[in-house]
N, C-alpha and C positions, 0 to 999 in steps of 0.2 A: 830484799827490803832489809834499811843497815838496824843494828839494833833501835830499841827505841831514846837511850839517852843521848846514842848520838844526833839522834834526829830533831831531837833537844839541843842541842850543841851547838847543829845546822845552821838550826834556825833562825839562832843568833846571830849566825853571819848574812842574813840575809835581812835585817830589819835593824831599824835606826835602835829599836830598844823595842820590851815586850815585859810586861807581867805574865804569870804560873796562866790565869784566864784567857789572856793568846795565845800562849802557847799550847794550849789545848784546845781553842777553837780552832787551830793552824793544823793541827796533827790527824785533829779528831775524822778526817776523812780514811787518812789511813793507819791510824793506830787506836780506831775508835774500839777498837773488840778487845785492846790488852787492860788489863785488871791494871795494869800501872799508870797508864794514863788516866789520873787523877791526880787534884791538887798538892795532895800531901807530898805525893811521891815527888810529884813536877818542880816541888818546890826546894824537896832535898836536891835532887839529880841541882836545878839552880845555883843552890847555898857551896855545894862542892865544886860547884865549877868555880864558885868565886871562891871561896877558901882555896882551890886550887891556883887562880893568878886569868882566866878564862876569862873571868866575867867581873865587872861593878855593875855597883848600884847609881841608876842614876835620879830617881823620885822615888816618890810616895802619893796615894792618896785614898779615901772608903773610895769603896762603890759603894751602887746603891742599897745596897743592903749594910752599910755602914762596915762591911770588913776592909781588913786594909790590904794592901794591892800597894808593892812594892815591883818599880821594873830594872829592868838589866839593860848595861847592853853589853857585847864583846867588841873592848877596847881594840884599836889595832892588832899591840902584839896577842893579844888573845884571840882575835879570828885570825889569825897566818895562823897562830899555832892548829887551832880547827881545821881549818883546811888545811894543813900539812898533812894530820892524820887523820883525818875524818875524809873519806872522797866520798865523790853523790853515785 
């Protein structure tokens, strides 16, 4: 099993775009017991990846609870870098 942060980054290489809630839902089966699989920690990982040029923001909206959801994607170069260093 790879570290959670690696799994988060790899997830973005498998989808068109995702928000933190999508990531949590997708990884819950394998990483559900991890304390770091929470919205605050996932958002932090995503924002770090964005700051490092691996992900980019695509859009935002409000969820059913009127909380902001920001969607990101791994652009071609970012996905290539992620896949180069994080293997399945």
